[in-house]
C-alpha positions in Angstrom: 77.1 33.4 -3.8 73.3 34.0 -2.8 72.9 34.6 -6.6 74.2 31.6 -7.8 72.0 29.8 -5.0 68.7 31.7 -6.2 69.8 30.9 -10.1 70.1 27.6 -9.2 66.9 27.2 -7.4 64.8 29.0 -10.3 66.5 26.7 -12.9 65.9 23.8 -10.9 62.3 24.5 -10.4 62.0 25.6 -14.0 63.3 22.1 -15.0 61.1 20.4 -12.6 57.9 22.0 -14.0 58.5 22.3 -17.8 60.0 18.2 -17.8 61.7 16.4 -20.2 59.5 16.9 -23.4 56.0 16.7 -24.2 53.4 13.9 -23.6 54.5 10.5 -24.4 53.0 9.0 -27.8 51.2 6.0 -27.8 51.7 4.1 -31.1 48.2 3.7 -32.7 46.5 0.1 -32.6 46.5 -1.9 -35.3 43.4 -3.4 -36.4 42.5 -5.7 -39.6 39.3 -4.9 -41.4 35.8 -5.4 -40.3 34.7 -9.0 -40.7 38.3 -10.3 -40.9 38.4 -13.6 -39.3 42.1 -12.7 -37.9 40.3 -9.5 -36.1 37.6 -11.4 -34.7 40.1 -14.2 -33.6 42.4 -11.4 -32.0 39.3 -9.9 -30.1 38.0 -13.7 -28.9 41.7 -14.1 -27.5 40.7 -11.0 -25.3 37.7 -12.6 -24.2 39.2 -16.1 -23.6 41.8 -14.9 -21.4 39.7 -12.5 -19.5 36.4 -14.0 -19.6 35.0 -10.6 -19.5 31.3 -9.7 -20.8 29.0 -6.6 -21.6 30.8 -4.0 -23.3 34.2 -5.9 -24.0 31.8 -8.1 -26.0 31.2 -5.2 -28.6 34.3 -6.3 -31.0 32.7 -9.8 -31.2 29.6 -8.5 -31.9 30.5 -6.3 -34.8 33.4 -8.8 -36.1 30.1 -11.3 -36.3 27.9 -9.0 -38.1 30.5 -8.1 -40.5 32.3 -11.9 -41.3 31.5 -12.8 -44.9 28.6 -14.9 -45.1 30.7 -17.4 -47.1 33.0 -18.2 -44.4 33.9 -22.0 -44.1 32.2 -22.6 -40.6 30.2 -19.6 -40.0 26.8 -21.6 -38.8 29.1 -23.5 -36.6 30.7 -20.2 -35.4 27.3 -18.6 -34.8 25.8 -21.3 -32.9 29.1 -20.7 -30.5 28.6 -17.1 -30.6 24.8 -16.9 -29.4 26.3 -19.1 -26.1 28.8 -16.9 -25.9 26.4 -13.9 -25.6 24.3 -15.5 -22.9 27.1 -16.9 -20.7 26.4 -16.1 -17.5 30.1 -16.4 -16.2 34.0 -15.3 -16.8 34.6 -19.0 -16.9 31.9 -20.0 -19.4 32.8 -16.9 -21.7 36.4 -18.2 -21.7 35.4 -21.6 -22.4 32.9 -20.5 -25.4 35.7 -17.8 -26.5 38.2 -20.4 -26.8 35.6 -22.8 -28.9 35.4 -20.0 -31.6 38.9 -19.1 -31.7 39.3 -23.0 -32.4 36.5 -23.1 -35.0 38.0 -19.8 -36.8 41.4 -21.8 -37.0 39.9 -24.4 -38.2 38.6 -23.0 -41.0 40.7 -20.4 -41.8 44.5 -21.2 -41.1 46.1 -18.2 -42.0 43.6 -16.6 -39.0 45.6 -18.7 -36.6 49.2 -16.8 -37.7 49.3 -13.4 -35.9 
């Protein structure tokens, strides 16, 4: 009986330390190509929701830099982008990011449907 109890304790400890398997796999993040209005819209959506600034704006910088120069409303988008980069509060960033999403949607209806 003592051996059986000892065996159960050892096996239980082995299962506890080994776990049920390896680390959980996280699915890869699906991103559109750089300069894609669809990806820029997604990145702006994060800012419009949270109002975060600083390094959270980096995907916006990269997206605007790579955006096609012939994009229909690029000048209007760039004006809002400059305001977004200098916005001092989360509420201002939310408003400007939402404004930029509207510009993208009006110029590229395909970007509006994720």
